[in-house]
N, C-alpha and C positions, 0 to 999 in steps of 0.2 A: 530656732529659727533658721540659723546658718545651715544646719542639717536638713531640715525641710526642703530649702531652696536647692541644695545639691541634688537630693532626690529627684525632685522635680525636673531638674536640667537632664539627669541620666535618663529618666522616663521619657522625656520628649526627645532626646537624642536617639535614643533606642527605636522609638516609633518612627522618627523621621528616617532612619536607616531602613528600617521594615518597608516602609511604604516605597522608599526609592528602589529597593530591590524588587518589590511586587511590579512597579511600573516599568522597570527595565525588562523584566521577563515579558510582561504583557505587550510591550513595543517591538521587542526584539524576537519574539518568537510568536507571530501572529497565527501561524498555521498549526500551533499544538493541540492535537486532539486528545482530550483527556480520556475518551472512551477507548483509543487505540492504546494509549499508555497503560491504562489499567489492564486491558485484556492481556498485553504482553506481561506486565509485572505480575499478575495474578495467575496466568495461564487459563483463563476462563474462556468459556464459549458463550456465544449470544447469537440471536437472529435476528434478521431485520427484512422488511418487505420493502421492494422498490416500487415505485408507481406503475411499473408496467406488469405488476402482479407476480414477478418471480420472487421466490423466496431465496434469500441469500444467507448461507452460514458463515459464520466467522469463527475460527478455532486457531490455537496455535499450533505450529507444525514445526518439529525439531526445536522444541522449547522457544524460539524467539521469532519463527516465521509465522507471519499471518497467513491464514488460508482463507479464501473466499470461494465459495462453491455453491453453485445453484442446484436446487432440487431437480432431478430429471423430470420434465413434464412432457414425455415423449408421445407423439401422436403414433398409434399404431402403424406399423410399416415404415416409419420414418428411420432413416439409417443412421443419423447423428444428429446432435443439436448443440448449442453453445455450452450447455451444461455438461459436455464431454471434456471441456478445456478448464483446467483448474489452475488457478494463478495463486502462487504463495510468494510472499515476500517479507522481509524483516531487516531490521537493522545489522550492520556489520562494522568492522573497524573505521573510524574516520580517516579521511586523507589527512596528509602531514600539516595541511594549512587548517585543520579542525573541523572542515566539512564533513558532516555525516554521510556515510554511504549505506546504501540498502541493496541486498541481494534479491533478484526476482527469477523464479522457477515458474515457467509455463509448462504445463503437462497434458497431454492427451491420454485420457483415462476412459476412451471410448469403449463400451463393453461388448458392443458387435463386431470389434476388430477393425475398425474403420480408419482411414487415414484422413486428416482434416486439413483444408487449406484455406487461404484468405481469412486468416484469423484476424479480426479488427477488434481493438481494445479501446475503451474510454479511458482517457489518459489526461484530460485537461490541456494545461500547457506545457507538458513535459519537457524538460531539459535537463541536462547533467553538467556538472563541472568536470566529470569523468567522461572521456570518450565512450559511447555506446556503439557497437558495430552496427551500422544501419542495415546490414543483410539479416541481423537478428530481430532488432526492434527500432523502429523509426516513426516520428511523428510527422502524419500527412497534413494534417489541419488540426484546428482546435478540437480536442477531445476525440481525435482519431488517429490512433497508432496501429501500423501494420507489423506483425509478427512474421519472422523467417521469409522475409521478402515476399509474401504471399504464397510461397511453396508450401506443399504438404508436410504438416508434422505427423511422422508416421504414428501408429499405434503403440501406445506405451512409451513414446519418446518424450524427452524434455530437453527444453531450452533454457538456459540460465544466462543472466547478464548482472551486472552491477551498475548502479548510477549513484551519484553524488548530489545532494541538494540539501538545503536547509531542513526540507520536511519530507515526509514520505507522500508519493502519489497514491491515490486510490485508483488501483486498475481493476477494471471488470471486461469481461468479454462482452461485446456488442453484437458482432455477426460472425458467422462462419460460413464455408462452404464444404460440403461432403465430397470426397474424392471418390 
């Protein structure tokens, strides 16, 4: 009788600890994106479609960087499109305080040799615990960030920066201008 009671206490205590850990994870990591974690962990590729009809491919790049790239949907005679800008990002080492950091690469992959300016990115309420050079990337308004101070990103050019936040921001190109 005494042994059964001890086993019951141990099982109950174990379950309480398990549920406390699960509750802590759910409370303190509200922006955890299981799909992003699994694509990073398994190096898989997936695809999704946005409401605007643009296809977005997600793939790993350099093992841990996520790559979001739109399929070119070019109108004949059009010099460039937002699909010519590719944004890669992935986790890097945390700050000494433990805040996760992410590295972002923004590349001009225009096949027709074009320079692209006024690159705007959807970025939510982008903010960082580490200073990001505003000439490279700055939030203008909610869900509107400007790349390279609006100046042209030359064909084949790459800009990179790091930001620190408790979660990864989903960044995608919203508008561009052909130079």
